[in-house]
C-alpha positions as CSV (number, residue, x, y, z in Angstrom):
1,M,-20.3,15.7,10.8
2,V,-20.2,14.3,7.2
3,S,-20.2,10.5,7.1
4,K,-17.4,8.4,5.7
5,E,-19.7,7.0,3.0
6,K,-20.7,10.5,1.8
7,R,-17.1,11.7,1.8
8,S,-16.2,8.6,-0.2
9,G,-19.0,9.2,-2.7
10,V,-18.0,12.8,-3.2
11,L,-14.3,11.8,-3.7
12,H,-15.4,9.2,-6.2
13,R,-17.5,11.6,-8.2
14,R,-14.7,14.1,-8.2
15,T,-12.3,11.5,-9.6
16,L,-14.8,10.6,-12.4
17,F,-15.3,14.3,-13.4
18,I,-11.5,14.9,-13.4
19,Q,-11.0,11.8,-15.6
20,A,-13.7,12.9,-18.0
21,M,-12.2,16.4,-18.3
22,R,-8.7,15.0,-18.9
23,R,-10.0,12.6,-21.6
24,K,-11.8,15.5,-23.4
25,T,-8.7,17.7,-23.1
26,F,-6.6,15.0,-24.7
27,E,-9.1,14.3,-27.5
28,S,-10.0,17.9,-28.4
29,G,-7.6,20.2,-26.6
30,Y,-10.4,21.6,-24.5
31,F,-13.9,20.9,-23.2
32,T,-17.1,22.8,-22.4
33,T,-19.7,22.4,-19.7
34,A,-22.0,20.8,-22.2
35,D,-19.3,18.2,-23.0
36,I,-18.9,17.2,-19.4
37,A,-22.7,17.2,-18.8
38,E,-23.1,14.8,-21.7
39,E,-20.1,12.7,-20.7
40,A,-21.2,12.3,-17.1
41,D,-24.9,12.2,-17.8
42,V,-25.7,15.0,-15.4
43,P,-27.6,18.3,-15.8
44,R,-25.5,21.3,-17.1
45,S,-25.9,23.0,-13.7
46,T,-24.3,20.1,-11.9
47,A,-21.5,20.0,-14.5
48,Q,-20.9,23.7,-14.1
49,D,-20.8,23.4,-10.3
50,W,-18.0,20.8,-10.7
51,V,-16.2,23.0,-13.3
52,N,-16.2,26.0,-10.9
53,R,-15.1,23.8,-8.0
54,L,-12.2,22.3,-9.9
55,I,-11.1,25.7,-11.3
56,L,-10.9,26.9,-7.6
57,E,-8.8,23.8,-6.7
58,G,-6.4,24.4,-9.6
59,C,-7.2,21.1,-11.4
60,I,-8.5,22.8,-14.6
61,F,-8.2,26.3,-16.1
62,V,-10.2,28.6,-18.4
63,K,-8.6,28.3,-21.9
64,E,-11.0,30.6,-23.6
65,E,-13.6,32.9,-22.0
66,K,-17.2,32.8,-23.1
67,R,-17.8,35.0,-26.2
68,G,-21.4,35.7,-27.4
69,R,-23.0,32.3,-28.1
70,S,-19.6,30.5,-27.9
71,P,-19.4,28.8,-24.5
72,A,-16.3,29.0,-22.3
73,R,-13.6,26.4,-23.1
74,Y,-11.7,24.7,-20.3
75,A,-8.7,22.4,-20.2
76,S,-7.4,19.9,-17.7
77,R,-3.9,20.2,-16.3
78,S,-3.4,16.7,-17.6
79,A,0.2,17.4,-18.6
80,M,1.0,17.6,-14.9
81,P,1.8,14.4,-13.0
82,K,-1.3,13.0,-11.3
83,S,0.5,13.2,-8.0
84,T,4.0,13.4,-6.6
85,C,2.6,12.2,-3.3
86,R,3.0,8.4,-3.3
87,R,1.6,7.7,0.2
88,I,0.4,9.7,3.2
89,F,-0.1,7.9,6.5
90,T,-0.2,8.7,10.2
91,T,0.6,6.9,13.5
92,V,-0.8,7.7,16.9
93,D,0.6,7.1,20.3
94,G,-1.5,8.7,23.1
95,D,-1.7,12.4,22.4
96,D,1.2,12.3,19.9
97,V,0.9,11.8,16.2
98,E,3.5,11.2,13.4
99,I,2.6,12.2,9.9
100,F,4.5,10.6,7.0
101,H,4.5,11.9,3.4
102,E,6.2,9.5,1.1
103,C,7.1,11.4,-2.1
104,L,8.1,10.4,-5.6
105,S,10.6,13.3,-5.7
106,S,13.3,14.1,-3.2
107,G,13.1,17.7,-4.4
108,C,9.4,17.9,-3.4
109,A,10.1,16.2,-0.1
110,G,12.8,18.7,0.6
111,F,10.5,21.6,-0.3
112,C,7.9,20.3,2.2
113,E,10.4,19.8,4.9
114,F,11.8,23.3,4.5
115,H,8.5,25.1,4.4
116,H,6.7,23.0,7.1
117,R,9.7,23.7,9.4
118,N,9.6,27.5,8.7
119,A,5.9,27.7,9.0
120,G,5.7,27.0,12.7
121,G,2.2,25.9,13.2
122,A,1.3,22.6,15.0
123,A,4.4,20.7,14.0
124,V,6.6,19.9,17.0
125,E,9.4,18.2,14.9
126,V,10.1,18.1,11.2
127,S,12.6,15.8,9.4
128,R,13.3,14.1,6.1
129,D,14.9,10.8,5.2
130,G,15.3,10.6,1.4
131,M,11.9,10.8,-0.1
132,M,10.1,10.4,3.2
133,F,9.0,13.7,4.8
134,Q,8.0,13.3,8.5
135,E,6.6,15.6,11.2
136,R,5.4,15.1,14.7
137,A,2.6,17.0,16.4
138,K,0.2,16.9,19.4
139,L,-3.4,15.9,18.8
140,S,-6.0,18.6,19.4
141,S,-3.3,21.3,19.1
142,S,-3.5,24.3,16.8
143,S,-0.9,27.1,16.1
144,P,-1.0,29.9,13.6
145,I,1.1,29.4,10.4
146,N,3.5,32.2,9.2
147,L,2.8,32.2,5.5
148,E,5.1,35.1,5.1
149,K,8.1,32.8,5.9
150,A,6.7,29.6,4.4
151,A,4.4,28.6,1.5
152,V,2.7,25.7,3.4
153,G,2.4,24.4,6.9
154,L,0.5,22.2,9.4
155,L,-2.2,24.2,11.2
156,S,-3.7,21.5,13.5
157,V,-4.2,17.8,14.0
158,E,-7.4,16.1,15.3
159,L,-8.5,12.5,15.9
160,E,-12.0,11.8,14.7
161,G,-13.0,8.1,15.4
162,D,-10.3,6.0,13.7
163,E,-9.1,8.8,11.4
164,V,-6.5,11.5,11.8
165,V,-7.5,14.9,10.3
166,Q,-4.6,17.2,9.6
167,T,-5.4,20.7,8.6
168,I,-2.8,22.2,6.2
169,Q,-2.7,25.8,5.0
170,S,-0.9,27.1,1.9
171,V,-0.5,30.1,-0.4
172,K,-2.0,29.7,-3.9
173,G,0.2,28.3,-6.6
174,G,2.2,25.1,-6.4
175,P,1.6,24.3,-2.8
176,A,-2.1,24.8,-3.2
177,Y,-2.1,22.6,-6.3
178,S,-0.4,19.8,-4.3
179,L,-3.0,20.2,-1.5
180,S,-6.1,20.3,-3.8
181,S,-5.1,18.0,-6.6
182,M,-2.3,15.6,-5.5
183,M,-2.7,14.7,-1.8
184,G,-6.1,13.2,-2.4
185,M,-4.6,10.7,-4.9
186,A,-1.9,9.5,-2.4
187,K,-2.3,6.0,-1.0
188,G,-3.6,6.1,2.6
189,V,-5.7,9.2,2.1
190,S,-9.4,8.7,2.6
191,G,-10.5,12.2,1.7
192,V,-9.4,15.9,1.2
193,L,-11.7,18.8,1.8
194,V,-10.4,22.1,0.3
195,S,-11.5,25.7,0.8
196,A,-10.0,29.0,-0.2
197,K,-10.3,32.5,1.3
198,D,-8.2,35.7,1.1
199,G,-5.5,34.0,-1.0
200,V,-5.0,31.1,1.5
201,V,-6.0,27.6,0.6
202,T,-6.9,25.3,3.5
203,G,-7.2,21.5,3.2
204,K,-8.3,18.9,5.7
205,V,-6.5,15.6,4.9
206,R,-7.9,12.4,6.4
207,T,-5.9,9.2,7.0
208,K,-6.4,6.2,9.2
209,A,-4.8,6.2,12.7
210,L,-2.2,3.5,12.6
211,V,0.0,1.9,15.3
212,P,3.7,2.8,15.3
213,V,5.9,-0.3,15.8
214,T,9.7,-0.9,15.8
215,I,11.0,-4.4,15.3
216,G,14.6,-5.3,16.4
217,V,16.4,-8.5,15.2
218,D,19.8,-10.0,16.0
219,D,21.8,-13.2,15.9
220,T,20.4,-14.7,12.7
221,D,23.8,-15.5,11.2
222,R,26.5,-17.9,12.3
223,K,30.3,-18.0,11.9
224,G,31.2,-20.1,8.9
225,C,27.5,-20.8,8.0
226,G,26.6,-17.7,6.1
227,G,23.5,-15.6,6.7
228,A,23.2,-11.9,7.5
229,T,20.9,-10.2,9.9
230,F,20.5,-7.0,7.8
231,A,19.5,-9.1,4.7
232,L,17.0,-11.2,6.7
233,T,15.5,-8.1,8.3
234,H,15.1,-6.5,4.9
235,A,13.3,-9.6,3.6
236,L,11.2,-9.5,6.8
237,M,10.1,-6.0,5.8
238,K,9.0,-7.2,2.4
239,Y,7.1,-10.1,3.9
240,L,5.2,-8.0,6.5
241,T,4.2,-5.3,4.0
242,E,2.9,-7.6,1.2
243,S,-0.6,-7.8,2.8
244,G,-1.1,-4.0,3.0
245,D,-1.8,-4.1,6.7
246,V,1.7,-3.0,7.5
247,I,3.3,0.1,5.9
248,P,7.2,0.3,5.7
249,I,8.9,3.4,7.1
250,R,12.6,2.4,7.2
251,H,15.1,-0.4,7.7
252,Q,18.3,0.4,9.6
253,V,21.5,-1.3,10.7
254,A,23.2,-0.6,14.0
255,S,26.6,-1.5,15.5
256,L,27.0,-3.2,18.9
257,S,30.0,-3.8,21.1
258,Q,33.1,-5.0,19.1
259,D,34.6,-6.7,22.2
260,I,32.3,-9.8,22.3
261,E,34.4,-12.9,21.4
262,E,31.6,-14.9,19.9
263,M,30.3,-12.1,17.7
264,T,30.1,-12.6,13.9
265,A,31.8,-10.0,11.6
266,G,30.8,-6.5,12.6
267,N,28.4,-7.5,15.4
268,S,25.5,-5.5,14.0
269,C,21.8,-5.7,14.6
270,S,18.9,-4.4,12.6
271,F,15.6,-2.8,13.2
272,L,12.5,-2.0,11.1
273,E,10.1,0.9,11.6
274,V,6.6,0.2,10.4
275,A,3.0,1.5,10.7
276,V,0.4,-1.2,11.4
277,T,-3.4,-1.2,11.3
278,P,-4.9,-1.8,14.7
279,E,-6.5,-5.0,13.5
280,A,-3.2,-6.4,12.3
281,F,-1.1,-5.6,15.4
282,P,-2.2,-8.5,17.6
283,N,-0.8,-11.1,15.1
284,L,2.4,-9.2,14.3
285,L,4.6,-10.9,16.9
286,A,3.6,-14.4,15.7
287,K,4.3,-13.4,12.0
288,V,7.7,-12.0,12.9
289,C,8.7,-15.0,15.0
290,R,7.6,-17.4,12.3
291,F,9.6,-15.7,9.6
292,V,12.8,-15.2,11.6
293,E,12.8,-18.7,12.9
294,D,12.3,-20.1,9.4
295,E,15.0,-17.9,7.8
296,S,17.6,-17.7,10.5
297,V,20.8,-19.9,10.2
298,S,21.4,-19.5,13.9
299,E,19.3,-21.0,16.8
300,E,20.2,-18.0,18.9
301,W,18.1,-15.5,17.0
302,G,16.1,-13.0,18.9
303,I,13.5,-10.3,18.3
304,A,12.1,-7.3,20.2
305,I,9.0,-5.4,19.4
306,L,8.4,-1.8,20.7
307,R,5.0,-0.3,20.3
308,G,4.9,3.5,20.3
309,I,6.6,6.6,19.0
310,F,9.0,7.1,21.8
311,V,11.7,4.9,23.3
312,P,11.6,4.6,27.2
313,K,14.6,6.2,28.8
314,E,15.4,2.8,30.5
315,M,15.6,1.1,27.1
316,E,18.0,3.8,25.8
317,A,20.2,3.3,28.9
318,L,20.1,-0.4,28.2
319,A,21.2,0.0,24.6
320,A,24.1,2.1,25.8
321,E,25.2,-0.7,28.1
322,I,24.9,-3.3,25.4
323,R,27.0,-1.2,23.1
324,R,29.8,-0.9,25.7
325,G,30.2,-4.5,26.6
326,R,28.7,-7.8,27.7
327,V,25.3,-7.8,29.3
328,S,23.4,-10.9,30.6
329,L,20.3,-12.2,28.8
330,D,18.3,-12.3,32.1
331,Y,19.1,-8.7,32.8
332,V,17.9,-7.6,29.3
333,K,14.7,-9.6,29.6
334,E,14.0,-8.0,33.0
335,K,14.4,-4.5,31.5
336,A,12.4,-5.3,28.4
337,K,9.5,-6.6,30.5
338,A,9.5,-3.5,32.7
339,C,9.3,-1.3,29.6
340,G,6.6,-3.3,27.9
341,V,8.9,-4.5,25.1
342,Q,7.8,-7.8,23.6
343,I,10.7,-10.3,23.2
344,F,11.1,-13.8,21.9
345,G,14.1,-16.1,21.0
346,G,17.5,-16.8,22.4
347,R,20.7,-14.8,22.9
348,G,19.8,-12.5,20.0
349,V,17.2,-10.8,22.3
350,I,20.1,-8.7,23.7
351,G,21.0,-7.2,20.3
352,A,17.3,-6.9,19.3
353,C,16.5,-4.9,22.4
354,A,19.4,-2.6,21.7
355,A,18.2,-2.2,18.1
356,V,14.7,-1.0,19.0
357,S,16.1,1.4,21.5
358,L,18.3,3.1,18.9
359,K,15.4,4.2,16.6
360,H,15.9,7.9,17.3
361,Q,19.7,7.9,17.0
362,P,21.4,9.6,14.0
363,Q,23.3,7.6,11.4
364,E,26.7,8.3,12.8
365,V,25.7,6.9,16.2
366,L,24.0,3.8,14.7
367,L,27.0,2.7,12.7
368,D,29.7,3.3,15.3
369,S,29.2,1.9,18.8
370,R,32.1,4.1,20.1
371,V,30.0,7.2,19.5
372,Q,28.0,8.3,22.5
373,M,24.2,8.1,22.1
374,R,22.3,11.3,22.0
């Protein structure tokens, strides 16, 4: 198996060659193999190898064929955006993996959602929220892709050490260009290995295996004293993600029972979905508690932290109870402990536990506690 260091070195050299080719294209409108050999200080044979490779990947194209003693002229596709893939990251929970593609274009995210869903392959579930395209798959699973119905799809997902390797197949053209030239530039990608055969482009995309975490928060405001749980939770997301060890996925607001007398306006809780490096997870609870305690205007604030992709059925049932009416704090603590949900704080733990348990519910359920959970 190729070492991380060697993959990193190849990726770095690839970036340097692409930059040199773009620079020459901007300066002269084209470049030759000799230009790149001189620019990169490498033998012409090495420069030609990279030219051939990057033509195959779709990063550059032949502008003028070789004629007699006149060498072939090439040009970089530098007028194209460097990448519409902002970030690609993956979370792992046992044999399950979630793959997130954060895009700079809702149109591109929609394109990927449509084709990955129609391709079949290893994807078990495909969805999109704005510019975030998401799919779930089983590790060590592989299923054929139907490239007659779709332009691109997920062939397989493997775990190698601390990295997730997703194998994506596409037809040549735009999808292949994204696979060969854009995904490698996205944040979170440690390497992309591309090959082409019989009109099909295959890419192995490597990302770090992260920990999926849902954070629920409630009771941070007080009647007549200001504050808002949704605003505090949004600020918490920014605080947690500043270091780079935590990647934001989404921030949501959920409605609870409207029949609680002491509730503040709306009786809503909030939750965050994030991806955390394994090294940062042990200190996450302390960071969340410290921030919420400092920023809350209520002493009854509570938090709940659920690790994993899925919500235990017992927690979903608990959330349904909390949304129907009054539930005791001791009862909620008992259920949370049995399900491995970490909790801290006062009365707000009730709403916080409901919040993390609602992570898979659609928007119409989240915002109306009268709507039955799915």
